[in-house]
Backbone as JSON, one array per atom type, in Angstrom:
{
  "sequence": "XXXXXXXXXXXXXXXXXXXXXXXXXXXXXXXXXXXXXXXXXXXXXXXXXXXXXXXXXXXXXXXXXXXXXXXXXXXXXXXXXXXXXXXXXXXXXXXXXXXXXXXXXXXXXXXXXXXXXXXXXXXXXXXXXXXXXXXXXXXXXXXXXXXXXXXXXXXXXXXXXXXXXXXXXXXXXXXXXXXXXXXXXXXXXXXXXXX",
  "N": [[5.47, -9.78, 34.97], [8.63, -11.09, 33.73], [12.27, -10.78, 34.25], [14.59, -11.28, 31.63], [17.43, -12.05, 29.78], [17.32, -10.87, 27.19], [15.49, -8.95, 27.26], [12.13, -8.31, 28.59], [9.61, -10.74, 29.93], [6.25, -11.28, 29.51], [3.19, -12.04, 30.88], [0.18, -13.36, 29.97], [-2.89, -14.11, 30.82], [-4.0, -17.2, 32.86], [-2.42, -18.24, 35.93], [-0.86, -20.49, 36.11], [1.57, -22.16, 34.27], [1.29, -23.95, 31.48], [2.92, -26.46, 29.64], [3.93, -26.15, 26.2], [3.47, -28.35, 24.42], [1.37, -29.62, 26.19], [-0.58, -27.39, 25.69], [-1.1, -27.84, 22.95], [-2.06, -30.38, 22.95], [-4.4, -29.74, 24.32], [-6.12, -29.03, 22.57], [-7.07, -30.99, 21.11], [-10.27, -32.3, 19.68], [-11.38, -29.53, 20.04], [-12.61, -27.9, 18.63], [-15.32, -27.26, 16.87], [-16.67, -28.27, 13.62], [-19.3, -26.59, 12.36], [-21.78, -25.75, 10.39], [-22.11, -22.56, 8.84], [-24.33, -21.11, 9.75], [-25.44, -21.94, 11.91], [-25.54, -21.69, 15.65], [-22.54, -20.82, 17.54], [-20.54, -20.94, 15.62], [-18.09, -20.55, 12.97], [-18.04, -17.82, 10.78], [-18.97, -17.74, 7.52], [-16.81, -16.86, 5.29], [-14.79, -17.56, 7.06], [-15.07, -20.25, 7.78], [-14.78, -21.65, 5.26], [-12.17, -20.88, 4.55], [-10.87, -22.05, 6.64], [-11.48, -24.96, 5.94], [-10.58, -24.92, 3.41], [-7.73, -24.58, 3.91], [-7.15, -26.77, 5.63], [-7.53, -28.78, 4.13], [-5.89, -28.38, 1.65], [-3.45, -28.84, 3.17], [-3.9, -31.83, 3.78], [-3.7, -33.06, 1.38], [-0.99, -33.28, 0.89], [0.38, -32.11, -0.58], [3.44, -30.22, -1.1], [3.67, -27.48, -1.86], [3.5, -24.12, -0.82], [0.39, -22.53, 0.47], [-2.28, -20.27, -0.36], [-4.37, -18.11, 1.06], [-7.1, -16.0, 0.35], [-8.86, -13.22, 1.9], [-11.58, -10.83, 2.03], [-11.27, -7.81, 3.53], [-12.57, -7.31, 6.9], [-13.55, -9.79, 7.27], [-12.89, -11.57, 9.14], [-10.04, -12.52, 9.3], [-8.1, -12.78, 11.29], [-9.19, -14.26, 13.47], [-9.86, -16.64, 11.74], [-6.93, -17.41, 11.57], [-6.45, -18.32, 14.36], [-8.41, -20.17, 14.62], [-7.49, -21.92, 12.96], [-5.12, -22.58, 14.07], [-6.03, -24.03, 16.5], [-7.51, -25.91, 15.26], [-5.82, -27.39, 13.58], [-4.03, -28.22, 15.2], [-1.34, -27.25, 15.53], [1.83, -27.56, 16.3], [4.13, -25.39, 16.56], [3.91, -22.18, 15.88], [4.88, -19.74, 13.36], [4.2, -16.59, 13.07], [4.06, -14.07, 10.73], [4.18, -10.5, 10.49], [3.8, -7.23, 8.79], [4.34, -5.01, 10.48], [5.43, -3.43, 13.59], [3.21, -2.82, 15.22], [1.14, -3.98, 14.41], [2.0, -6.71, 14.73], [2.07, -6.56, 17.75], [-0.84, -6.32, 18.03], [-1.83, -8.86, 16.74], [-0.46, -10.72, 18.19], [-1.6, -10.12, 20.72], [-4.29, -11.01, 20.29], [-3.62, -13.9, 19.72], [-2.83, -14.68, 22.21], [-5.12, -14.65, 23.71], [-6.98, -16.12, 22.51], [-8.61, -14.7, 20.85], [-12.09, -14.02, 20.2], [-13.05, -16.8, 20.27], [-13.42, -18.34, 22.29], [-15.07, -17.25, 23.93], [-17.34, -17.02, 22.12], [-18.15, -19.46, 22.24], [-17.18, -21.16, 19.96], [-14.51, -22.51, 20.27], [-13.99, -24.89, 22.91], [-14.08, -24.49, 26.34], [-12.2, -25.83, 27.47], [-9.79, -25.89, 26.15], [-6.53, -24.78, 26.36], [-5.04, -21.51, 26.52], [-2.66, -20.48, 24.07], [0.92, -20.39, 24.35], [2.51, -17.35, 23.85], [4.89, -15.73, 21.92], [6.63, -12.64, 21.39], [8.69, -11.32, 19.06], [10.31, -9.11, 19.33], [13.13, -7.86, 19.22], [16.05, -8.85, 17.86], [18.0, -12.08, 18.73], [21.03, -12.65, 19.87], [22.58, -15.06, 20.42], [22.27, -18.26, 19.65], [21.24, -20.44, 21.17], [19.9, -19.47, 23.21], [17.88, -18.1, 21.53], [16.76, -20.46, 20.71], [15.84, -21.57, 23.2], [13.89, -19.69, 23.59], [12.19, -20.01, 21.29], [11.25, -22.81, 21.88], [9.81, -22.33, 24.24], [7.4, -21.62, 23.37], [4.15, -21.67, 21.64], [3.39, -19.96, 19.84], [5.0, -17.64, 17.75], [5.18, -14.26, 17.19], [6.24, -12.17, 14.72], [8.16, -9.78, 12.69], [9.27, -9.64, 9.38], [11.55, -7.77, 9.34], [12.66, -8.1, 11.6], [13.46, -10.65, 11.68], [15.28, -10.65, 9.59], [17.39, -9.31, 10.77], [18.69, -10.9, 12.13], [21.7, -12.84, 13.15], [23.3, -15.26, 10.87], [23.48, -18.12, 11.97], [21.53, -17.71, 13.99], [19.26, -17.11, 12.83], [18.77, -19.21, 11.26], [18.26, -20.94, 13.33], [16.0, -19.98, 14.52], [14.11, -20.0, 12.33], [13.99, -22.62, 11.45], [12.84, -23.8, 13.59], [9.98, -24.23, 13.74], [6.98, -25.53, 13.02], [4.93, -24.58, 11.45], [4.25, -21.9, 9.29], [2.73, -18.74, 8.95], [1.74, -15.93, 7.04], [1.29, -12.68, 6.67], [-0.31, -10.18, 4.43], [1.89, -8.47, 2.34], [4.31, -9.47, 3.8], [7.29, -11.33, 3.89], [9.55, -14.18, 4.1], [13.28, -13.98, 5.05], [15.33, -13.91, 2.12], [16.19, -17.12, 0.81], [15.47, -18.74, 3.34], [13.59, -20.77, 4.78], [10.8, -22.36, 6.75], [11.0, -25.21, 8.92], [8.39, -26.76, 8.63], [7.3, -25.96, 6.37], [4.68, -25.18, 5.51]],
  "CA": [[6.75, -9.73, 34.16], [10.03, -11.75, 34.39], [13.43, -10.26, 33.33], [15.53, -12.27, 30.7], [18.87, -11.34, 29.21], [16.99, -10.24, 26.15], [14.33, -8.16, 27.73], [11.05, -8.9, 29.7], [8.45, -11.55, 29.43], [5.0, -10.97, 29.98], [2.36, -13.15, 31.04], [-1.23, -13.15, 29.75], [-4.02, -15.55, 31.26], [-3.74, -17.85, 34.11], [-1.0, -18.27, 36.51], [-0.63, -21.92, 35.62], [2.37, -22.21, 33.15], [1.32, -25.02, 30.88], [3.91, -26.65, 28.52], [3.47, -25.95, 24.71], [2.92, -29.72, 24.33], [0.0, -29.46, 26.76], [-1.52, -26.66, 25.11], [-1.43, -28.54, 21.75], [-2.91, -31.46, 23.26], [-5.66, -29.38, 24.7], [-6.81, -28.81, 21.14], [-7.85, -32.26, 20.35], [-11.57, -32.09, 19.72], [-11.62, -28.46, 20.66], [-13.4, -27.04, 17.8], [-16.27, -28.13, 15.91], [-17.07, -27.82, 12.39], [-20.71, -26.5, 12.38], [-22.14, -25.09, 9.24], [-21.71, -21.15, 9.11], [-25.5, -20.51, 10.08], [-25.68, -22.43, 13.28], [-24.82, -20.87, 16.56], [-21.32, -21.17, 17.97], [-20.07, -21.41, 14.43], [-17.52, -19.44, 12.29], [-18.79, -16.99, 9.63], [-18.89, -18.32, 5.98], [-15.67, -16.82, 4.91], [-13.94, -18.29, 8.04], [-15.29, -21.74, 7.51], [-14.45, -21.76, 3.88], [-10.88, -20.74, 4.59], [-10.39, -23.16, 7.22], [-11.61, -26.1, 5.26], [-9.4, -25.0, 2.34], [-6.29, -24.86, 4.24], [-6.83, -28.1, 6.21], [-7.82, -29.88, 2.8], [-4.72, -28.37, 1.12], [-2.46, -29.54, 3.67], [-4.19, -33.14, 3.9], [-3.55, -33.39, 0.21], [0.25, -34.02, 0.91], [1.39, -31.3, -1.62], [4.46, -29.27, -0.37], [3.55, -26.26, -2.23], [2.75, -23.16, 0.19], [-0.86, -22.18, -0.09], [-2.56, -18.67, -0.23], [-5.64, -17.82, 1.5], [-7.41, -14.43, 0.31], [-10.15, -13.11, 2.44], [-11.69, -9.75, 2.11], [-11.2, -6.81, 4.91], [-13.48, -7.63, 7.62], [-14.27, -11.08, 7.39], [-12.12, -12.37, 10.21], [-8.65, -13.15, 9.19], [-7.14, -13.26, 12.41], [-10.12, -15.21, 14.01], [-9.41, -17.59, 11.12], [-5.97, -17.85, 11.88], [-6.85, -18.71, 15.71], [-9.05, -21.34, 14.54], [-6.5, -22.88, 12.29], [-4.32, -23.04, 15.29], [-6.59, -24.99, 17.2], [-7.97, -27.13, 14.61], [-4.75, -28.45, 13.09], [-3.24, -28.42, 16.7], [-0.08, -26.83, 15.05], [2.98, -27.58, 17.15], [4.96, -24.41, 16.82], [3.71, -21.53, 14.64], [5.53, -18.55, 13.03], [3.3, -15.59, 12.16], [4.84, -12.88, 10.44], [3.32, -9.52, 10.32], [4.44, -6.49, 8.26], [4.77, -3.81, 11.28], [5.26, -3.7, 15.08], [1.77, -2.42, 15.71], [0.28, -5.36, 13.88], [2.78, -7.57, 15.58], [1.5, -6.29, 19.15], [-2.22, -6.72, 18.03], [-2.05, -10.14, 16.43], [0.14, -11.45, 19.18], [-2.76, -10.08, 21.72], [-5.39, -11.99, 20.02], [-3.44, -15.3, 20.06], [-2.74, -14.82, 23.66], [-6.46, -14.79, 24.57], [-7.72, -16.82, 21.6], [-9.8, -13.85, 20.47], [-13.5, -14.28, 20.64], [-13.32, -18.07, 20.07], [-13.92, -19.18, 23.48], [-16.31, -16.37, 24.32], [-18.34, -17.37, 21.46], [-18.14, -21.04, 22.39], [-16.37, -21.8, 18.79], [-13.58, -23.43, 20.72], [-14.18, -25.36, 24.15], [-13.32, -23.71, 27.51], [-11.01, -26.7, 28.13], [-8.64, -25.54, 25.2], [-5.73, -23.91, 26.88], [-4.55, -20.39, 25.69], [-1.13, -20.59, 23.71], [2.1, -19.53, 24.57], [2.84, -16.42, 22.59], [6.18, -14.91, 22.09], [6.63, -11.45, 20.41], [9.97, -11.35, 18.7], [10.76, -7.39, 19.17], [14.55, -7.69, 19.13], [16.96, -10.12, 17.48], [18.71, -12.71, 19.55], [22.52, -12.76, 19.47], [22.94, -16.36, 21.03], [21.67, -19.37, 19.15], [20.73, -21.41, 22.21], [18.95, -18.45, 23.7], [16.82, -18.13, 20.39], [16.18, -21.86, 20.73], [15.02, -21.64, 24.31], [12.47, -18.79, 23.37], [10.95, -20.67, 20.54], [10.69, -23.96, 22.41], [8.9, -22.22, 25.2], [6.13, -20.88, 22.62], [3.28, -22.36, 20.66], [3.24, -19.0, 18.51], [5.95, -16.59, 17.93], [4.75, -13.29, 16.0], [7.35, -11.33, 14.43], [8.2, -8.9, 11.54], [10.4, -9.97, 8.63], [12.83, -7.04, 9.34], [13.45, -8.65, 12.85], [14.41, -11.9, 11.35], [16.38, -10.3, 8.53], [18.5, -8.71, 11.48], [19.36, -11.98, 12.79], [22.87, -13.45, 12.28], [22.89, -16.71, 10.16], [23.16, -19.32, 12.96], [20.47, -17.4, 14.97], [18.35, -16.92, 11.86], [18.81, -20.6, 10.84], [17.54, -21.75, 14.76], [14.63, -19.76, 14.62], [13.32, -20.7, 11.14], [14.09, -24.21, 11.57], [12.23, -24.39, 14.91], [8.52, -23.84, 13.54], [6.3, -26.35, 12.33], [3.96, -23.88, 10.61], [4.26, -20.56, 8.91], [1.67, -17.82, 8.51], [2.35, -14.66, 6.46], [0.0, -11.72, 6.55], [-0.04, -9.34, 3.22], [3.28, -7.48, 2.7], [5.13, -10.18, 4.67], [7.96, -12.46, 3.36], [10.82, -14.41, 4.86], [14.17, -13.43, 4.49], [15.74, -14.69, 1.18], [16.84, -18.36, 0.95], [15.15, -19.19, 4.28], [12.21, -21.39, 4.77], [10.49, -23.0, 7.92], [11.01, -26.56, 9.01], [7.2, -27.49, 8.12], [6.95, -25.43, 5.05], [3.14, -25.36, 5.47]],
  "C": [[7.98, -10.27, 34.45], [11.07, -11.39, 33.58], [13.99, -11.54, 32.49], [16.59, -11.58, 30.18], [18.25, -10.66, 27.87], [15.94, -9.09, 26.46], [13.42, -8.47, 28.8], [10.12, -9.8, 29.02], [7.44, -11.38, 30.23], [4.21, -12.2, 29.93], [0.98, -12.94, 31.05], [-2.1, -14.32, 29.94], [-3.71, -15.78, 32.82], [-2.58, -17.63, 34.76], [-0.36, -19.51, 36.29], [0.14, -22.08, 34.33], [2.22, -23.45, 32.59], [2.33, -25.1, 29.73], [3.25, -26.41, 27.23], [2.75, -27.27, 24.37], [1.41, -29.9, 25.02], [-0.87, -28.7, 26.39], [-1.93, -27.29, 23.72], [-2.39, -29.71, 22.14], [-4.51, -31.03, 23.69], [-6.82, -29.23, 23.5], [-7.57, -29.83, 20.52], [-9.37, -32.05, 20.7], [-12.13, -30.63, 20.14], [-12.49, -27.55, 19.92], [-13.87, -27.73, 16.75], [-16.68, -27.6, 14.52], [-18.48, -27.55, 11.98], [-20.72, -25.58, 11.29], [-22.36, -23.6, 9.85], [-23.07, -20.79, 9.78], [-25.97, -20.73, 11.44], [-25.07, -21.76, 14.5], [-23.56, -21.67, 17.02], [-20.58, -21.75, 16.51], [-18.99, -20.13, 13.79], [-18.45, -18.83, 11.32], [-18.36, -17.81, 8.34], [-17.42, -18.14, 5.66], [-14.69, -17.68, 5.57], [-13.96, -19.76, 8.0], [-14.67, -22.2, 6.3], [-12.79, -21.8, 3.83], [-10.37, -21.83, 5.41], [-10.47, -24.64, 6.47], [-10.69, -26.1, 4.05], [-8.15, -25.13, 2.85], [-6.1, -26.24, 4.87], [-6.82, -29.11, 4.91], [-6.42, -29.75, 1.99], [-3.38, -29.22, 1.93], [-2.8, -31.35, 3.89], [-3.84, -33.64, 2.43], [-2.03, -33.85, 0.33], [1.02, -32.83, -0.03], [2.3, -30.34, -0.67], [4.41, -27.92, -0.82], [2.87, -25.42, -0.99], [1.22, -22.98, -0.41], [-1.28, -20.83, 0.21], [-4.1, -18.66, -0.02], [-6.02, -16.12, 1.33], [-8.67, -14.25, 0.87], [-10.27, -11.39, 2.34], [-11.49, -8.92, 3.41], [-12.61, -7.18, 5.51], [-14.21, -8.86, 7.77], [-13.52, -11.97, 8.29], [-11.0, -13.39, 9.9], [-8.12, -13.73, 10.19], [-7.91, -14.46, 13.23], [-9.84, -16.53, 13.34], [-7.96, -18.42, 11.37], [-5.82, -18.58, 13.31], [-7.39, -20.01, 15.45], [-8.21, -22.35, 13.66], [-5.63, -23.45, 13.43], [-4.97, -24.28, 16.16], [-6.97, -26.37, 16.4], [-6.97, -28.15, 13.92], [-3.58, -28.71, 14.13], [-1.68, -28.45, 16.13], [0.86, -26.62, 16.34], [3.55, -26.38, 17.65], [4.54, -23.41, 15.36], [4.28, -20.01, 14.69], [4.4, -17.63, 12.53], [4.0, -14.31, 11.83], [3.88, -11.74, 9.73], [4.27, -8.2, 9.43], [4.95, -5.25, 9.4], [4.74, -4.3, 12.83], [4.13, -3.57, 15.7], [0.96, -3.61, 15.25], [0.92, -6.86, 14.58], [2.07, -7.77, 17.2], [-0.2, -6.77, 18.91], [-2.64, -7.89, 17.61], [-1.48, -10.97, 17.68], [-1.25, -11.32, 20.6], [-3.9, -10.93, 21.41], [-5.02, -13.61, 20.16], [-3.3, -15.37, 21.57], [-4.18, -15.21, 24.4], [-7.52, -15.74, 23.66], [-9.04, -15.88, 20.93], [-11.16, -14.09, 21.0], [-13.76, -15.65, 20.68], [-14.04, -18.67, 21.08], [-15.08, -18.47, 23.96], [-17.45, -16.66, 23.38], [-18.88, -18.79, 21.19], [-17.73, -21.66, 20.86], [-15.67, -22.68, 18.96], [-13.91, -23.68, 22.47], [-13.53, -24.72, 25.22], [-12.14, -24.56, 27.84], [-9.75, -26.45, 27.13], [-7.76, -24.35, 25.8], [-5.21, -22.6, 25.89], [-2.95, -20.77, 25.28], [-0.32, -19.89, 24.35], [2.69, -18.77, 23.57], [4.03, -15.62, 22.95], [6.17, -13.84, 21.25], [8.04, -11.3, 20.25], [10.24, -9.84, 18.38], [12.11, -7.28, 18.9], [15.16, -8.8, 18.88], [17.77, -10.68, 18.75], [20.15, -12.59, 18.86], [23.03, -14.39, 19.42], [21.99, -17.33, 20.37], [20.83, -20.24, 20.18], [19.63, -20.66, 23.04], [17.73, -18.4, 22.86], [16.17, -19.5, 20.63], [15.33, -22.18, 21.79], [13.72, -20.87, 24.26], [11.74, -19.51, 22.65], [10.47, -22.1, 21.16], [9.58, -23.83, 23.4], [7.43, -21.74, 24.75], [5.45, -21.95, 21.73], [3.29, -21.48, 19.36], [4.27, -18.06, 18.9], [5.53, -15.49, 16.67], [5.84, -12.3, 15.91], [7.28, -10.62, 13.08], [9.44, -9.47, 11.02], [11.61, -9.23, 8.72], [13.45, -7.49, 10.71], [14.42, -9.88, 12.49], [15.35, -11.61, 10.57], [17.73, -9.84, 9.34], [19.67, -9.92, 12.05], [20.67, -12.64, 12.2], [22.59, -14.81, 11.76], [22.56, -17.68, 11.16], [22.02, -18.91, 13.74], [19.24, -17.61, 14.18], [17.91, -18.37, 11.73], [17.94, -21.53, 12.15], [16.31, -21.13, 14.63], [13.78, -19.98, 13.39], [13.12, -22.14, 11.09], [13.07, -24.8, 12.59], [10.51, -24.44, 14.95], [8.05, -25.19, 12.57], [5.31, -25.94, 11.2], [4.47, -22.49, 10.3], [3.09, -19.95, 8.47], [2.04, -16.35, 8.14], [1.18, -13.73, 6.16], [0.53, -10.91, 5.14], [1.07, -8.55, 3.71], [4.36, -8.24, 3.64], [6.08, -11.19, 3.87], [9.22, -12.8, 4.08], [12.12, -13.75, 4.25], [14.67, -14.4, 3.35], [16.48, -16.07, 1.61], [16.46, -19.13, 2.37], [13.79, -19.59, 4.32], [11.99, -22.32, 6.16], [10.5, -24.36, 7.9], [9.78, -27.62, 8.37], [6.92, -27.18, 6.95], [5.63, -25.42, 4.67], [2.67, -24.04, 5.57]]
}
């Protein structure tokens, strides 16, 4: 655990600190698109959602997409697979509660079961994950925090409390946004990627 002006930084995983760019580069060809019935494949709803999202993004439409998956079908693992497959540069994940923030962040920190089940290759590095637990007062500190991460998991309430310049720095720093049920961005603010 390392001290910072805004709280503590915890490290999960190996001791080597790879840059966010090195993590993204390690995702090149790190996940295969195997049919759902084969070994080392995603389940049917997961592979369907992954193809749907990637297809939507490939269409070039600027509209946000919505993925609906029933309870128990592996929405979190689907998000992890999408992070790797799309080689997202910087992802903001919005969740409705602090408890879910910690649960989802923990999954991203370890890539869930994707490497254990050999869905993602062992060469894929674990992402640098930030948990936004308290607001920043300084825009430069917020920018340094985001730049050090591949994934930031936050609640809309924390983003809403950020002062205008800090909120703008935070939201404009992400290439992708995933929001869970019951989450929304503060009014009038959309991330840079709008994906």
